VOGU-3710 file (C-alpha; in Angstrom, 3 decimals, decimal comma):
1> xxxxxxxxxx> 114,583/115,261/108,725  110,983/114,222/109,259  109,595/116,271/106,355  112,128/114,915/103,860  111,759/111,418/105,237  108,082/111,208/104,407  108,090/113,366/101,317  110,101/110,432/99,988  107,455/108,116/101,412  110,001/106,450/103,710
11> xxxxxxxxxx> 113,674/105,780/104,040  115,227/108,595/101,949  118,261/110,474/103,217  118,907/114,143/102,458  121,264/113,993/99,481  122,019/116,055/96,369  121,922/112,961/94,147  118,807/111,468/92,617  118,168/108,147/90,950  115,313/107,022/88,770
21> xxxxxxxxxx> 113,258/103,890/88,738  114,301/101,753/85,788  111,919/101,800/82,853  111,441/98,149/81,949  111,370/97,188/78,306  107,832/96,682/77,032  106,669/93,963/74,665  103,636/94,377/72,421  102,255/90,935/73,213  102,372/91,522/76,968
31> xxxxxxxxxx> 100,700/94,915/76,628  97,941/93,541/74,405  97,180/90,600/76,710  97,331/92,543/79,966  93,990/93,352/81,630  94,741/96,312/83,902  91,314/96,364/85,534  91,454/92,652/86,394  95,007/93,067/87,734  93,967/95,920/90,003
41> xxxxxxxxxx> 91,033/93,881/91,268  93,403/91,016/92,077  95,851/93,323/93,829  93,109/94,871/95,970  91,818/91,406/96,864  95,283/90,196/97,860  96,022/93,264/100,004  92,668/92,940/101,766  93,190/89,221/102,380  96,564/89,641/104,105
51> xxxxxxxxxx> 96,444/89,929/107,879  100,149/89,444/108,633  103,216/89,715/106,409  106,950/89,459/107,030  109,899/89,805/104,661  113,531/90,742/104,410  113,957/94,154/102,823  116,810/95,773/100,938  116,712/99,541/100,569  118,613/101,726/98,108
61> xxxxxxxxxx> 118,581/105,424/99,030  118,906/108,311/96,540  122,675/108,506/97,191  122,896/104,767/96,335  123,686/103,803/99,928  122,065/100,536/100,953  120,574/99,059/104,094  118,718/95,901/105,005  116,390/94,595/107,670  113,074/92,929/108,430
71> xxxxxxxxxx> 109,659/94,290/107,515  106,654/93,159/109,577  103,041/94,096/108,765  99,827/93,490/110,627  96,873/94,885/108,751  95,132/97,155/109,145  97,461/99,976/110,000  100,458/98,339/111,643  103,975/98,045/110,292  107,548/97,806/111,542
81> xxxxxxxxxx> 110,900/98,235/109,766  113,747/96,752/111,830  116,980/97,966/110,244  120,082/95,827/110,526  123,176/97,303/112,173  124,774/99,773/111,740  121,632/101,751/110,816  120,237/103,603/113,875  116,683/103,736/112,476  113,535/101,955/113,574
91> xxxxxxxxxx> 110,175/102,711/111,904  106,885/101,712/113,537  103,306/102,369/112,414  100,821/101,761/115,232  97,608/102,239/113,265  97,462/106,000/113,738  100,958/107,411/113,397  104,287/106,411/111,910  107,190/106,858/114,336  110,828/107,116/113,270
101> xxxxxxxxxx> 113,317/106,411/116,024  116,967/107,366/115,575  118,982/105,722/118,351  122,090/107,756/117,520  120,270/111,069/117,899  118,010/109,710/120,653  114,953/111,132/118,883  111,487/109,880/117,945  109,579/111,761/115,241  105,968/111,033/114,334
111> xxxxxxxxxx> 103,709/111,781/111,379  100,094/110,735/110,719  99,875/107,393/108,941  97,279/108,847/106,569  99,825/111,401/105,338  102,115/108,686/103,930  101,715/106,285/100,983  101,843/103,456/103,530  98,174/104,220/104,151  97,283/102,987/100,660
121> xxxxxxxxxx> 98,385/99,430/101,477  97,679/99,368/105,230  94,180/100,876/105,408  91,083/98,744/105,889  89,264/97,903/102,669  92,034/98,787/100,224  90,884/100,033/96,834  93,841/101,642/95,099  91,782/103,209/92,315  89,596/104,990/94,897
131> xxxxxxxxxx> 92,190/105,648/97,591  94,774/107,210/95,253  95,130/108,503/91,738  96,478/105,533/89,779  98,445/107,139/86,952  99,890/103,960/85,440  99,371/100,215/85,618  101,247/97,859/83,331  102,839/94,412/83,058  106,597/94,637/82,491
141> xxxxxxxxxx> 109,621/92,466/83,291  107,513/89,922/85,146  105,847/92,437/87,496  102,639/94,427/87,606  103,681/98,064/88,053  101,127/100,301/89,797  102,013/103,995/90,074  99,901/106,088/92,435  99,757/109,715/93,515  97,765/111,443/96,240
151> xxxxxxxxxx> 94,390/112,716/95,016  94,458/115,721/97,364  98,102/116,752/96,864  98,771/116,294/100,577  101,777/114,112/99,682  104,548/115,084/97,287  105,771/112,751/94,579  104,536/109,294/93,699  104,907/105,634/94,631  105,258/102,698/92,250
161> xxxxxxxxxx> 104,394/99,302/93,730  105,494/96,059/92,043  103,279/92,986/92,406  103,740/89,379/91,357  101,390/88,846/88,364  100,536/85,283/89,407  99,867/85,761/93,133  99,532/89,592/93,368  102,051/89,559/96,235  103,749/92,902/96,911
171> xxxxxxxxxx> 107,461/92,387/96,165  109,026/95,813/95,598  108,386/99,547/95,421  109,906/102,834/94,325  109,022/106,153/95,934  109,957/109,602/94,663  109,364/113,143/95,829  108,568/116,236/93,778  112,295/116,897/93,277  112,889/113,454/91,776
181> xxxxxxxxxx> 114,738/111,919/94,728  113,978/108,217/94,724  114,245/105,275/97,101  113,898/101,606/96,149  112,782/98,844/98,518  113,033/95,201/97,432  111,422/92,391/99,436  112,477/88,758/99,739  111,794/85,691/101,916  108,153/86,760/102,054
191> xxxxxxxxxx> 105,842/85,040/104,567  102,144/85,687/105,140  99,625/84,653/107,779  102,229/84,170/110,498  102,161/84,935/114,229  103,514/88,387/115,039  103,878/89,753/118,556  101,489/92,748/118,930  104,208/94,623/120,811  106,223/94,852/117,602
201> xxxxxxxxxx> 103,916/97,695/116,624  104,300/99,729/119,806  107,191/102,166/120,070  107,801/103,353/123,613  108,861/106,971/123,965  112,268/107,571/125,583  112,179/108,765/129,186  111,362/112,475/129,306  112,867/115,072/131,609  109,993/114,918/134,083
211> xxxxx> 110,487/111,198/134,637  114,219/111,718/135,036  113,588/114,415/137,652  111,374/112,037/139,676  114,146/109,452/139,934
//
């Protein structure tokens, strides 16, 4: 599960179906007026200015199943996805690793934060053009679309982040793996610069056998 989970850059379930990110209709006037370099500069500046961020999220998996919850971010390096019931998942990035807890299976799996596309938006001193290979940036349907791939091929697939063109706020993303499986995450009720409990970004391991034997 863990390999598939992060080859999809979060949240994907193993499924034979695949969906594709919608290709928004382009307009010549928008394309001509759009300054991609200035937009990327604004996006980098916004990401680097954000210390805390909270939003409701809605996730569509490759099999078109949906789930919701609360996303909390404390930059650099810390993130938490609290899934609403009945999902058993909890995802926590502590600055070094990303942990995926499944309460139904009673498991916690971890991967290095740097091996996921989350690193591109959570790292100190974000510079998307240097941190990743930006293969596309465009203004469409009222969003700035930024598509990025890993420069070193350590991650499969690609991620497309959608930013508000007026404020550069991150509002949505699509992630896909090398097989074309895609997950969509849409954000709403976005708040920044709010108080977040530091313990949100600590995931305690379940009691191991040695502790149980001492009891």
